[in-house]
C-alpha positions in Angstrom: -3.0 2.8 -20.9 -2.3 5.5 -18.4 1.3 4.1 -18.1 1.9 3.8 -21.7 1.0 7.6 -22.1 3.0 8.4 -19.2 6.0 6.5 -21.0 5.4 8.6 -24.2 5.7 11.7 -22.2 8.8 13.7 -22.7 11.2 13.9 -19.8 10.3 17.3 -18.5 6.3 16.6 -18.6 7.2 13.4 -16.5 9.3 15.5 -13.8 6.5 18.1 -13.7 3.9 15.5 -13.0 5.6 13.5 -10.8 7.1 16.4 -8.4 3.4 17.8 -8.5 1.5 14.3 -7.7 4.7 13.8 -5.0 3.6 17.1 -3.4 -0.2 17.2 -3.8 -1.4 13.6 -3.2 -0.1 13.9 0.3 -1.5 17.5 0.9 -4.7 16.3 -0.4 -4.5 13.2 2.0 -3.5 15.5 4.9 -6.5 18.0 4.1 -8.9 14.9 3.8 -8.0 13.8 7.2 -7.8 17.0 8.8 -11.6 17.8 7.4 -12.6 14.2 8.9 -10.9 15.1 11.9 -12.8 18.5 12.2 -16.2 16.9 11.3 -15.5 14.2 14.1 -14.8 17.0 16.5 -18.0 19.1 15.2 -19.8 15.6 15.9 -18.4 15.0 19.4 -18.9 18.6 20.4 -22.8 18.1 19.0 -23.3 15.2 20.7 -21.8 16.6 24.0 -24.2 19.6 23.7 -27.2 17.7 22.8 -26.6 15.1 25.7 -26.5 17.9 28.3 -29.6 19.4 26.9 -31.6 16.3 26.7 -30.6 15.6 30.3 -31.8 19.1 31.2 -35.1 18.4 29.2 -35.5 15.0 30.9 -35.5 16.5 34.3 -37.6 19.2 33.3 -40.3 16.7 32.1 -40.0 14.5 34.8 -40.4 17.5 37.3 -43.7 18.7 35.3 -45.1 15.0 35.4 -44.5 15.1 39.1 -46.4 18.1 39.4 -49.4 16.5 37.5 -49.1 13.2 39.4 -49.0 14.7 42.6 -52.4 16.6 41.3 -54.0 13.3 40.6 -53.1 11.7 43.9 -55.0 14.6 46.0 -58.0 12.5 45.6 -56.9 10.4 48.3 -56.7 13.7 50.4 -60.7 13.8 49.9 -62.2 11.0 52.5 -65.5 12.1 51.2 -65.0 11.0 47.8 -63.4 8.0 48.7 -66.3 6.9 50.8 -68.9 8.1 48.4 -67.0 5.7 45.7 -67.2 3.0 48.1 -70.8 2.8 48.6 -72.7 0.8 46.1 -73.9 2.3 42.9 -77.4 2.4 41.8 -77.4 4.2 38.4 -74.8 5.3 35.6 -73.1 8.2 34.4 -74.2 11.7 36.3 -76.0 9.8 39.1 -75.8 13.2 40.9 -77.7 11.9 43.7 -74.8 9.6 44.8 -71.9 11.5 43.2 -72.2 14.7 44.9 -68.8 14.7 46.6 -67.0 13.4 43.4 -68.7 16.0 41.2 -67.7 18.7 43.6 -64.2 17.4 44.0 -63.7 17.4 40.0 -65.0 20.9 39.6 -62.8 22.2 42.5 -59.9 20.1 40.8 -59.7 22.0 37.9 -59.7 25.3 39.4 -56.3 27.4 38.9 -54.6 24.2 37.2 -53.0 25.3 34.2 -52.6 22.7 31.3 -55.3 20.3 32.9 -58.1 20.3 30.1 -60.3 18.1 31.9 -60.8 15.2 34.9 -62.7 12.1 35.0 -63.7 9.4 37.6 -64.9 6.1 36.1 -66.5 3.6 38.9 -66.1 0.1 39.1 -69.9 0.0 38.5 -69.5 2.1 35.4 -70.8 5.3 36.4 -68.7 8.3 35.1 -68.2 11.6 36.8 -66.3 14.4 34.9 -65.3 18.1 34.9 -64.9 18.8 31.1 -66.8 22.0 29.4 -66.9 19.7 26.1 -68.8 17.3 27.6 -67.7 13.8 28.2 -68.6 12.0 25.0 -65.1 13.1 23.2 -63.1 11.7 25.7 -65.4 8.4 25.8 -64.8 7.9 22.5 -61.1 8.1 22.9 -61.4 5.9 25.5 -63.4 3.2 23.6 -61.2 3.5 20.8 -58.3 2.5 23.3 -59.4 -0.3 25.2 -55.9 -0.9 26.4 -56.0 2.3 28.5 -58.1 0.7 31.0 -56.3 -2.4 31.0 -53.2 -0.8 31.5 -54.3 1.3 34.4 -56.0 -1.7 36.1 -52.6 -3.7 35.8 -51.0 -0.9 37.3 -52.5 -1.6 40.5 -52.4 1.9 42.0 -49.7 3.2 39.9 -50.0 6.2 37.9 -50.1 5.3 34.2 -49.1 8.1 31.2 -50.8 7.0 28.2 -50.9 7.9 24.6 -51.6 11.4 23.6 -54.7 11.5 21.4 -56.2 14.2 19.1 -59.5 16.0 19.0 -60.9 17.2 15.8 -62.2 20.8 15.5 -65.5 20.9 17.2 -68.1 23.4 18.5 -65.9 23.8 21.8 -62.6 24.5 20.0 -62.2 25.2 16.2 -58.7 23.7 16.1 -57.2 20.4 16.3 -56.4 19.5 20.1 -53.7 17.1 21.4 -54.4 15.9 24.7 -52.1 13.7 26.7 -54.3 11.4 29.3 -52.8 10.1 32.5 -54.6 7.7 35.3 -54.4 6.1 38.1 -56.6 3.1 39.7 -58.4 4.6 43.0 -58.2 2.1 46.0 -60.2 2.0 49.1 -57.4 2.8 51.8 -59.7 1.8 54.5 -61.0 -1.8 53.3 -57.8 -3.7 52.1 -57.2 -1.5 49.0 -60.4 -2.3 47.2 -60.7 -1.1 43.4 -62.9 1.8 43.2 -62.5 2.6 40.0 -60.2 5.0 37.9 -59.3 8.6 38.0 -58.0 10.5 34.8 -57.3 13.8 33.5 -56.5 15.3 30.0 -53.3 17.6 29.8 -53.3 20.0 27.0 -50.0 19.0 25.1 -49.6 22.9 24.7 -48.6 22.7 28.4 -45.2 21.2 27.3 -44.8 23.9 24.4 -43.3 26.7 26.8 -40.8 24.1 27.9 -40.0 22.3 24.7 -41.1 24.3 21.4 -37.9 27.0 21.4 -35.4 24.3 22.3 -33.0 23.9 19.5 -30.4 21.2 19.1 -29.3 22.7 15.7 -30.9 24.9 13.2 -32.9 22.3 11.3 -32.6 19.7 14.4 -36.1 18.0 16.0 -36.7 17.3 19.4 -39.7 15.0 20.1 -40.9 12.7 22.8 -42.4 9.4 22.4 -43.4 6.3 24.1 -41.9 2.9 23.9 -44.5 1.7 21.4 -43.5 4.8 19.1 -46.5 6.9 19.7 -45.5 10.7 19.5 -46.0 12.2 22.7 -44.8 15.5 22.0 -43.8 17.3 18.8 -43.6 21.0 17.9 -45.2 20.0 14.6 -49.0 19.0 15.0 -48.9 16.8 11.9 -46.1 14.6 13.6 -49.0 13.2 16.4 -50.3 11.1 13.2 -46.9 9.3 12.6 -46.2 5.8 14.2 -42.5 5.8 14.9 -42.5 2.1 15.4 -42.8 1.7 11.2 -39.4 2.9 10.8 -36.8 0.6 10.1 -34.3 1.8 12.7 -36.9 2.5 15.3 -36.1 -0.5 17.9 -32.1 0.2 17.6 -32.9 3.8 18.4 -35.4 3.0 21.1 -32.9 0.8 22.6 -29.9 3.0 22.4 -30.6 5.4 25.0 -28.0 7.6 26.1 -25.8 7.2 22.9 -25.8 8.5 19.6 -25.7 7.3 16.1 -26.2 7.9 12.4 -29.4 6.8 10.6 -31.1 7.3 7.5 -34.5 8.4 7.6 -36.7 9.1 4.8 -33.8 9.5 2.4 -31.8 12.2 4.9 -29.1 11.2 7.4 -29.6 12.5 10.9 -27.3 12.0 13.9 -29.9 10.6 16.6 -29.4 10.8 20.3 -32.1 9.7 23.0 -32.5 9.7 26.7 -35.1 7.6 28.6 -37.1 9.1 31.5 -37.5 6.6 34.2 -40.8 8.1 35.8 -42.8 7.8 32.5 -40.7 5.3 30.5 -40.7 8.0 27.6 -38.1 8.7 25.2 -36.9 12.2 24.4 -35.3 11.9 20.8 -32.9 14.6 19.2 -32.5 14.5 15.5 -29.5 16.6 13.9 -29.5 16.7 10.2 -26.2 15.8 8.6 -26.3 18.8 6.7 -26.4 20.9 10.0 -23.1 19.3 11.1 -21.6 19.9 7.5 -22.3 23.7 7.8 -20.0 23.7 10.8 -17.4 22.5 9.0 -17.8 24.6 5.8 -15.5 27.1 6.5 -12.8 24.6 7.1 -13.8 22.9 3.8 -13.7 26.4 1.8 -10.3 26.9 3.5 -8.8 23.5 2.6 -10.1 23.9 -1.1 -8.5 27.4 -1.3 -5.2 26.0 0.4 -5.0 23.0 -1.9 -5.7 25.2 -5.0 -3.2 27.8 -4.2 -0.6 24.9 -3.5 -1.4 23.1 -6.4 -1.0 26.4 -8.6 2.4 26.8 -6.8 3.8 23.6 -6.7 2.8 23.3 -10.6 5.1 26.2 -11.0 8.0 25.0 -9.1 7.4 21.6 -10.3 7.8 23.1 -14.2 10.7 25.0 -13.1 12.5 22.2 -11.1 11.8 20.0 -14.2 13.4 22.3 -16.9 16.1 23.0 -14.4 16.8 19.3 -14.3 16.0 18.3 -17.9 17.8 21.0 -19.7 21.1 19.8 -19.3 19.9 16.0 -20.2 18.1 17.4 -23.2 21.0 19.2 -24.4 23.0 15.8 -23.9 20.3 14.0 -25.8 21.0 16.6 -28.6 24.6 16.3 -28.4 24.3 12.6 -28.8 22.4 12.9 -31.8 25.1 15.3 -33.1 27.7 12.5 -32.6 25.5 9.9 -34.3 25.6 12.5 -37.4 29.2 12.2 -37.4 29.5 15.6 -35.8 32.4 14.7 -33.2 33.6 18.2 -32.8 30.1 19.1 -30.6 31.0 19.8 -26.9 28.7 20.6 -24.0 29.4 23.2 -21.9 29.8 21.9 -18.1 27.6 24.2 -16.2 27.9 22.8 -12.9 30.4 20.7 -10.3 27.5 18.6 -9.5 26.4 15.2 -11.0 24.9 16.6 -14.3 28.3 18.7 -14.3 30.2 15.7 -14.0 28.1 13.9 -16.4 28.6 16.7 -18.9 32.4 16.4 -18.3 32.3 12.9 -18.7 30.2 12.9 -22.0 33.1 15.4 -23.4 35.6 13.0 -22.1 33.8 10.0 -24.0 33.4 12.1 -27.1 37.0 13.0 -27.1 37.9 9.5 -26.5 35.4 8.1 -29.2 37.2 10.2 -31.6 40.6 9.1 -30.7 39.6 5.3 -30.7 38.1 6.0 -34.2 41.3 7.6 -35.2 42.9 4.9 -33.8 41.1 2.5 -35.5 41.5 4.0 -38.7 45.1 3.9 -38.4 45.2 0.4 -37.4 43.2 -0.5 -40.3 45.6 1.3 -42.6 48.5 -0.4 -41.4 46.8 -4.0 -41.7 45.9 -3.3 -45.3 49.5 -2.2 -45.7 50.6 -5.5 -44.0 48.2 -7.5 -45.9 49.8 -6.0 -49.0 53.3 -6.9 -48.0 52.3 -10.1 -47.2 50.7 -10.7 -50.5 54.1 -9.4 -51.9 56.4 -11.5 -49.8 54.0 -14.5 -49.7 55.8 -17.9 -50.6 53.7 -20.9 -52.0 53.3 -23.3 -48.8 54.0 -26.6 -51.2 57.3 -24.8 -52.2 58.2 -25.0 -48.7 57.0 -28.5 -47.9 58.3 -29.7 -51.1 61.8 -28.2 -50.2 61.8 -29.5 -46.6 60.8 -33.0 -48.4 63.8 -33.1 -50.8 66.2 -32.0 -48.0 64.6 -35.1 -45.9 65.2 -37.5 -48.5 68.6 -36.6 -49.3 69.2 -36.9 -45.4 68.1 -40.4 -45.7 70.1 -41.3 -48.8 73.1 -40.3 -46.9 72.3 -42.1 -43.6 71.6 -38.7 -41.7 68.5 -40.0 -39.8 68.6 -37.6 -36.7 68.5 -34.8 -39.5 65.5 -36.5 -41.2 63.6 -36.7 -37.9 64.3 -33.0 -37.4 63.2 -32.0 -40.8 60.1 -33.9 -40.5 59.4 -32.1 -37.0 59.8 -28.8 -38.5 57.5 -29.4 -41.4 55.1 -30.8 -38.9 55.4 -27.5 -36.7 55.1 -25.4 -39.9 52.3 -27.4 -41.3 50.5 -27.0 -37.8 51.4 -23.1 -37.5 50.3 -22.0 -40.9 47.4 -24.5 -41.2 43.8 -22.6 -41.9 41.0 -23.1 -39.5 40.0 -21.4 -36.4 41.5 -20.5 -32.9 40.8 -23.7 -31.2 41.9 -27.1 -32.1 41.9 -30.8 -30.6 43.7 -31.4 -27.5 45.1 -34.3 -29.3 46.4 -32.1 -32.4 48.1 -29.4 -29.9 49.8 -32.5 -28.1 51.1 -33.9 -31.5 52.4 -30.3 -32.2 53.9 -30.1 -28.8 55.6 -33.5 -29.3 57.2 -32.3 -32.5 58.5 -29.1 -30.8 59.7 -30.9 -27.9 61.6 -33.3 -30.2 63.2 -30.1 -31.9 64.4 -28.7 -28.4 65.6 -31.9 -27.1 68.1 -32.2 -30.0 68.9 -28.7 -29.9 70.3 -29.1 -26.4 71.6 -32.2 -26.8 69.7 -34.4 -24.3 70.3 -32.1 -21.3 66.5 -32.5 -20.5 63.7 -34.9 -21.3 60.0 -33.4 -22.4 57.2 -36.4 -21.0 53.6 -35.9 -22.2 50.7 -37.5 -20.6 47.0 -37.2 -21.3 43.6 -38.6 -20.1 42.3 -40.2 -23.6 38.8 -38.8 -22.5 40.5 -35.1 -22.6 42.1 -35.3 -26.2 38.7 -34.6 -28.0 37.9 -31.4 -26.3 39.3 -28.0 -27.9 41.8 -25.9 -26.5 43.4 -22.4 -28.1 46.0 -22.9 -30.7 49.7 -23.1 -29.8 48.6 -23.3 -26.4 51.6 -24.8 -24.9 54.3 -23.1 -27.0 54.9 -20.1 -24.8 55.0 -22.2 -21.8 57.4 -25.0 -23.2 59.2 -22.3 -24.6 59.9 -20.7 -21.1 60.7 -23.9 -19.4 63.1 -24.8 -21.9 65.1 -21.5 -22.0 64.8 -20.2 -18.3 63.9 -23.5 -16.4 66.7 -25.6 -18.1 68.9 -22.8 -19.0 71.6 -23.8 -16.0 70.9 -27.9 -16.3 73.7 -29.8 -17.8 71.7 -33.1 -17.4 68.6 -34.9 -15.8 66.4 -32.2 -16.4 62.6 -33.1 -16.9 59.5 -31.0 -18.1 56.3 -32.8 -17.9 53.2 -31.9 -19.7 49.9 -33.6 -18.5 46.4 -32.9 -19.7 43.7 -34.0 -17.0 39.9 -34.2 -17.5 37.7 -33.0 -14.6 34.3 -34.7 -15.7 32.3 -33.6 -12.9 33.6 -30.1 -12.8 33.2 -30.0 -16.9 36.9 -28.6 -16.7 40.5 -29.6 -18.2 43.7 -28.6 -16.3 46.7 -28.6 -18.3 49.9 -28.7 -16.2 53.6 -28.0 -17.6 55.8 -28.8 -14.7 59.9 -28.7 -14.5 62.7 -29.4 -12.2 64.6 -26.4 -13.5 66.2 -23.5 -11.8 63.0 -22.3 -10.6 61.9 -18.3 -10.4 62.8 -16.0 -7.7 60.3 -14.2 -5.6 60.8 -10.8 -6.5 60.6 -11.9 -10.2 57.7 -14.1 -9.5 56.0 -11.1 -7.8 56.6 -9.0 -11.1 55.2 -11.7 -13.4 51.9 -12.0 -11.2 51.6 -8.0 -11.3 52.6 -8.5 -15.2 55.3 -5.9 -14.7 57.6 -6.3 -17.8 57.7 -10.2 -17.2 55.1 -12.6 -18.0 53.4 -10.9 -20.6 53.2 -13.5 -22.9 52.5 -16.1 -20.4 49.3 -14.2 -19.5 47.9 -13.5 -22.7 46.3 -17.1 -22.3 45.0 -15.9 -19.2 43.2 -12.7 -19.8 41.8 -14.6 -23.1 40.4 -17.2 -20.8 39.2 -15.0 -18.3 37.5 -12.7 -20.7 35.8 -15.3 -22.5 34.9 -17.9 -19.8 34.9 -15.9 -16.4 37.5 -15.8 -13.4 37.6 -19.3 -12.5 39.5 -20.0 -15.7 42.9 -19.1 -16.6 46.8 -19.7 -15.8 48.3 -20.1 -12.4 52.2 -20.0 -11.8 54.0 -21.7 -9.0 57.8 -21.7 -8.5 60.2 -22.5 -5.8 63.8 -21.3 -6.5 66.0 -24.4 -7.3 63.3 -26.8 -7.0 61.2 -26.0 -10.2 58.2 -24.4 -11.9 54.6 -25.3 -12.2 52.3 -23.9 -14.8 48.6 -24.7 -14.5 46.2 -23.9 -17.1 42.2 -24.4 -16.5 40.1 -24.6 -19.1 36.3 -25.4 -20.1 35.3 -28.6 -21.8 34.7 -27.4 -25.2 33.6 -30.3 -27.6 
């Protein structure tokens, strides 16, 4: 449909559309490539800066965790606490008689330590010692809610374990929601083959990380968060995020395993550039989420610049394309108008040749063609008038063919009655020649008819020249039904007689052969004589068709024009040895 509409447009519109398309399409492609390249550059630059930021955060977080771990391990600096925990217990929570050293340690432990909300010692016998202004119940509820915490501490066998952040609802001690990060270690009796004595845990107020992480920006709308391998949020600037389980996200597994790399993901319908880095100390993962809208905002200027540039160039090239198409199509349209004028018999209309380029040459050629057409029309009219005059004269001078035949027949019988047999044969041959020449019919006759005519013509010539030469005929029977031009042999026989045998007193021979090449679908007619031959100079003139040989080559031109260059007439001759004419014709049934 589009191609059809394009074909129906006028030339000027086609040229304008084509020129503009050839310029604008590459321009738009180049603009798109440049924009994509700019966007890739922005993305790579953002990845690089984000990676540096994540590495800095990882170091700061690890350093902070190191400090808290050092606080936790200071329990081993208090031998009295270890000895007290190693003694057999007689009661549960708050056994102050046997836990005085532990309680004093815990009270002193919290003093002057920012960020640590509370501390707990849970003995192997089930006793609980704590330093928590809120009381122990809130923590113990969380501890019982997460039985895996105690199991992880025991499985760590004395190594420090960072647990999942948990939430405390508003309570009489704090009016706001509080998020605490527990960390624990199994206490070992270093004096008795590392016997487990219980667990030492402390709760860190997550706000302790705010000073380090809250003001970090990877992009205007970007997000930084810390999560463990299970998808639990450890830190986020938005308190609501602690209730989100990242493990339910379809891409979480792939993101968590892609530490140190950046990739594009679609989360909750929005596209993000996600980066991550893993902490070897805590096995936490620090994530960065950069919305694609932030990346696009950095290329907004380039996008606007490209849009304005393309629109400006489009307007410019539309104008240039229109002017160019007018310049190119105007002479063509003028020529189309001129052709219509000629078609309407206005043959005196001429195109002004306004330039010397190809278009000017075309206009000059058109004017020449117009003049030539006018001259040819005049010539055709002149020839037509002469043909009509000739027809009238022919009608005026026409003799009834039957009158000629009857007259020749009367002369023939008179010759027979007087015993003039030679004269009778000549009259009969002449009658056959005249009958063949003026017989109605087409321009092509069978080879057999042409051969009979040639034999009559040969008889008259042999008689005329009193036996100085003989004309012999030979033909393949299969070739006789095929068509040849009427009077094909006449000019060649006449040349052989008048020129080839002009100096021959006796013994001259002219051979006419018609051979069929069935495989090639061709006939070869050969006229060969042993006469005086043709000199090289005259033969060259004949071959060049200069004055000589015009009649000989009429047949050649006709055959080549109708059937192609493989057909026609070839002349070969050597002075003193004779001449050979070879005519190649197609097999026409």
